[in-house]
C-alpha positions in Angstrom: 15.2 -23.2 -47.0 13.7 -23.9 -50.4 13.6 -20.2 -51.4 17.2 -19.7 -50.1 18.4 -22.7 -52.0 16.9 -21.4 -55.2 18.5 -17.9 -54.7 21.9 -19.4 -53.9 21.7 -21.8 -56.9 21.1 -18.8 -59.2 23.4 -16.1 -57.7 26.2 -18.0 -56.0 26.9 -21.5 -57.4 27.4 -20.6 -61.0 30.1 -18.1 -60.2 33.4 -19.8 -59.1 35.1 -16.5 -58.1 32.3 -15.8 -55.6 32.7 -19.2 -54.1 36.5 -18.9 -53.8 36.2 -15.5 -52.2 34.1 -16.8 -49.3 36.2 -17.5 -46.2 34.6 -19.4 -43.3 35.1 -17.9 -39.9 33.9 -19.3 -36.6 32.3 -15.9 -35.9 29.6 -16.9 -38.4 28.5 -19.7 -36.2 28.7 -17.5 -33.1 26.5 -14.8 -34.7 23.9 -17.5 -35.6 23.8 -18.8 -32.1 23.6 -15.4 -30.5 20.7 -14.4 -32.9 18.8 -17.5 -31.9 19.3 -16.8 -28.2 18.2 -13.2 -28.7 15.0 -14.3 -30.5 14.3 -16.9 -27.8 14.5 -14.3 -25.1 12.5 -11.8 -27.1 9.6 -14.3 -27.7 9.8 -15.4 -24.0 9.3 -11.7 -23.1 6.4 -11.5 -25.4 4.7 -14.4 -23.6 4.5 -12.3 -20.4 1.0 -10.9 -20.1 2.3 -7.8 -18.4 4.9 -7.1 -21.0 4.8 -3.7 -22.7 4.8 -4.7 -26.4 5.7 -1.2 -27.4 8.9 -1.2 -25.4 9.9 -4.7 -26.5 9.5 -3.6 -30.1 11.7 -0.6 -29.5 14.4 -2.7 -27.8 14.3 -5.3 -30.6 14.7 -2.5 -33.3 17.5 -0.8 -31.4 19.7 -4.0 -31.5 20.7 -2.8 -35.0 22.6 0.1 -33.4 24.9 -2.4 -31.7 25.3 -4.5 -34.8 26.3 -1.6 -37.0 28.7 -0.2 -34.4 30.4 -3.5 -33.6 30.4 -4.5 -37.3 32.1 -1.2 -38.2 34.7 -1.1 -35.4 35.3 -4.8 -34.5 35.0 -6.4 -38.0 36.1 -3.3 -39.9 33.2 -3.4 -42.3 33.2 -1.4 -45.5 30.6 1.2 -46.4 30.0 2.3 -42.8 28.8 5.7 -43.9 26.1 4.2 -46.2 24.8 2.2 -43.2 24.4 5.3 -41.0 21.5 6.7 -43.1 19.2 3.7 -42.6 20.4 3.5 -39.0 19.4 7.1 -38.3 15.9 6.3 -39.7 15.7 3.3 -37.3 16.8 5.3 -34.4 14.3 8.0 -35.2 11.6 5.3 -35.4 12.6 3.9 -32.0 12.5 7.3 -30.4 9.0 8.0 -31.9 7.8 4.7 -30.5 9.2 5.4 -27.1 7.9 9.0 -26.9 4.5 8.1 -28.3 3.8 5.7 -25.4 3.7 8.6 -23.0 0.3 9.9 -24.2 
């Protein structure tokens, strides 16, 4: 929180137009709660001694696919095409993880 406070104090507070442009939505709280729940279940799964860490890692990384798709469609985000390039790299990495576990 200390680091984030310093960053916000430098990049956000001095600029009134940025502060006025921010609009609070309840979806911000919902996203935070859902992220906490997802991390809780991920770490619970990691505690299982029989869990395949390789597969859990692939599932964790692939959650970005859902975030980009829903963000683009549901929330009508801008710059969707720019996000597809890094997403393609992540998907490639997930497939490499999954297919490397077979040997």
